[in-house]
C-alpha positions in Angstrom: -91.9 198.5 32.9 -89.3 197.0 35.1 -90.1 194.7 38.0 -87.2 196.1 40.1 -88.3 199.2 42.0 -85.4 201.0 43.8 -87.8 202.3 46.5 -88.9 198.8 47.4 -85.2 197.6 47.3 -84.3 200.4 49.8 -87.1 199.2 52.1 -86.1 195.6 51.7 -82.5 196.4 52.7 -83.8 197.8 56.0 -85.1 194.4 57.0 -83.1 192.1 59.3 -81.1 189.2 57.9 -83.5 186.7 59.6 -86.5 188.1 57.8 -84.6 188.2 54.5 -83.6 184.6 54.9 -87.2 183.6 55.8 -88.4 185.5 52.7 -85.9 183.8 50.5 -86.9 180.4 51.8 -90.6 181.2 51.2 -89.8 182.2 47.7 -87.9 179.0 47.1 -90.8 176.9 48.3 -93.2 178.9 46.1 -90.8 178.4 43.1 -90.4 174.7 43.5 -93.7 173.5 45.1 -96.2 176.3 44.2 -99.0 174.1 43.0 -98.6 171.5 45.7 -98.9 174.2 48.5 -101.0 176.8 46.7 -104.0 176.2 49.1 -101.8 177.0 52.1 -100.5 180.2 50.5 -104.0 181.3 49.5 -105.4 180.8 53.0 -102.4 182.4 54.7 -102.3 185.4 52.3 -106.1 186.0 52.7 -105.7 185.7 56.5 -102.8 188.1 56.8 -104.2 190.7 54.4 -107.6 190.6 56.1 -106.0 191.0 59.5 -103.9 194.0 58.4 -106.9 195.6 56.8 -108.8 195.1 60.0 -106.1 196.8 62.0 -105.9 199.8 59.7 -109.7 200.3 59.2 -110.8 199.6 62.8 -110.8 203.4 63.6 -113.0 204.2 60.6 -115.4 201.4 61.5 -115.5 202.5 65.2 -114.6 199.0 66.4 -112.1 197.4 68.6 -108.9 197.0 66.5 -107.8 193.7 67.9 -111.3 192.1 67.7 -111.8 193.5 64.2 -108.4 192.2 63.0 -109.0 188.7 64.5 -112.5 188.3 63.1 -111.5 189.6 59.7 -108.5 187.3 59.6 -110.7 184.3 60.5 -113.2 185.2 57.8 -110.4 185.7 55.3 -108.9 182.4 56.1 -112.2 180.6 55.8 -113.1 182.3 52.6 -109.6 182.0 51.0 -110.3 178.7 49.2 -113.8 179.8 48.2 -112.3 182.9 46.5 -109.4 181.0 45.0 -110.5 181.5 41.4 -111.2 185.2 41.9 -107.8 185.7 43.4 -106.3 183.6 40.6 -108.0 185.8 38.0 -106.8 189.0 39.6 -103.2 187.8 40.1 -103.1 186.4 36.6 -104.4 189.6 35.1 -101.8 191.7 37.0 -99.0 189.3 36.0 -100.0 189.5 32.4 -100.3 193.3 32.5 -96.8 193.6 33.9 -95.4 191.0 31.5 -96.8 192.7 28.4 -95.6 196.1 29.5 -92.1 194.7 30.2 -91.9 192.9 26.8 -93.8 195.4 24.6 -93.7 198.9 26.2 -95.4 200.4 23.2 -98.5 198.3 23.7 -100.5 200.7 25.9 -103.6 198.5 26.5 -103.3 197.4 30.2 -107.0 196.6 30.5 -107.0 194.2 27.6 -103.8 192.5 29.0 -105.4 192.2 32.4 -108.7 190.7 31.1 -107.0 188.3 28.6 -104.4 186.9 31.0 -107.0 186.6 33.8 -109.2 184.5 31.5 -106.3 182.3 30.5 -105.5 181.6 34.2 -109.1 180.7 34.9 -109.4 178.4 31.9 -106.0 176.8 32.6 -106.2 176.8 36.4 -103.4 174.5 37.3 -101.0 175.9 34.7 -101.9 179.4 35.8 -101.2 178.6 39.4 -97.9 177.0 38.5 -96.7 180.0 36.5 -98.0 182.5 39.1 -96.3 180.8 42.0 -93.0 180.4 40.0 -93.1 184.1 39.2 -93.8 185.2 42.7 -91.2 182.8 44.1 -88.6 184.2 41.6 -89.5 187.8 42.5 -89.3 187.1 46.2 -86.0 185.3 45.9 -84.6 188.2 43.8 -85.5 190.9 46.3 -84.5 189.0 49.4 -81.3 187.8 47.7 -80.4 191.4 46.9 -81.1 192.5 50.5 -78.9 189.7 51.9 -76.0 190.7 49.6 -76.5 194.3 50.6 -76.2 193.3 54.3 -73.0 191.3 53.6 -71.5 194.3 51.8 -71.0 192.5 48.5 -73.5 194.6 46.6 -74.9 198.1 46.7 -78.5 196.9 46.1 -80.1 200.4 45.7 -77.5 201.6 43.2 -77.6 198.3 41.3 -81.4 198.4 41.1 -81.3 201.9 39.5 -79.0 200.7 36.7 -80.1 197.1 36.0 -83.8 197.0 36.2 -84.3 195.4 32.8 -81.7 192.7 33.6 -83.6 191.8 36.8 -86.9 191.6 34.9 -85.5 189.2 32.3 -83.8 187.2 35.1 -87.1 186.8 36.9 -88.7 185.7 33.6 -86.2 183.0 33.0 -86.5 181.8 36.6 -90.3 181.7 36.2 -90.0 179.5 33.1 -87.4 177.2 34.8 -89.5 177.0 38.0 -92.6 176.2 36.0 -90.8 173.4 34.2 -89.6 172.0 37.6 -93.2 172.0 38.9 -94.6 170.4 35.8 -92.0 167.5 36.0 -92.6 167.1 39.7 -96.3 166.9 39.3 -96.0 164.5 36.4 -93.8 162.2 38.5 -96.2 162.4 41.4 -99.1 161.5 39.1 -97.3 158.5 37.7 -96.3 157.3 41.2 -99.9 157.7 42.4 -101.5 155.9 39.5 -99.3 152.8 39.6 -100.7 151.2 42.8 -104.2 151.9 41.8 -103.7 149.9 38.6 -101.8 147.0 40.2 -104.3 146.4 43.1 -107.3 145.5 40.9 -105.2 143.2 38.8 -104.0 141.4 41.9 -107.6 141.0 43.1 -108.8 139.7 39.7 -105.9 137.2 39.6 -106.7 136.0 43.1 -110.5 135.7 42.4 -109.7 133.9 39.1 -107.5 131.4 40.9 -110.2 130.8 43.5 -112.9 130.2 40.9 -110.7 127.9 39.0 -110.0 125.8 42.1 -113.7 125.5 42.8 -114.5 124.4 39.3 -111.7 121.8 39.5 -113.1 120.3 42.7 -116.6 120.3 41.2 -115.4 118.5 38.1 
């Protein structure tokens, strides 16, 4: 199964250049700083999706569309962090199912792939978030980049997507691995920078207290 869908590419090419640039920048932020900003993306995604669902289902619920959308968006934003692990399990399962079908098309067990990768993402929460955000960032950059090149006339995005779906899938996979490595190194550097002051301050206090007690004993002697 290829990640590149020509119908989606055709819809992306209809977007304006400003939206495509904004989407590419959002994908780049996800790709580089996914773990650091994952709470923001979870809350924003839950808020937007709940608001859209409220607008679409207000007629069936016989409620005011604007009030329904606003209240559901508020509830989705407040519950976004509480449902973080549920969303991570679902996203990890879908990612694993797509990955297995892309690498091993003959393995026709999507339910097992979904359950297994979802459990892995829950058990390894930080690693799962890093890989998921890197993958989503690479996918968003790929689609928006193709749309920008289509606007500039350097690429017929729809035609190219019909012939190079597997190449796009492998490219997103490589970008996902590279982005995950960048995030790991960045978080490791932040962890070292944050731990150094905490270790140095107690030593300084103990040295000062030791010097104070030594002076008192000397005066007493």
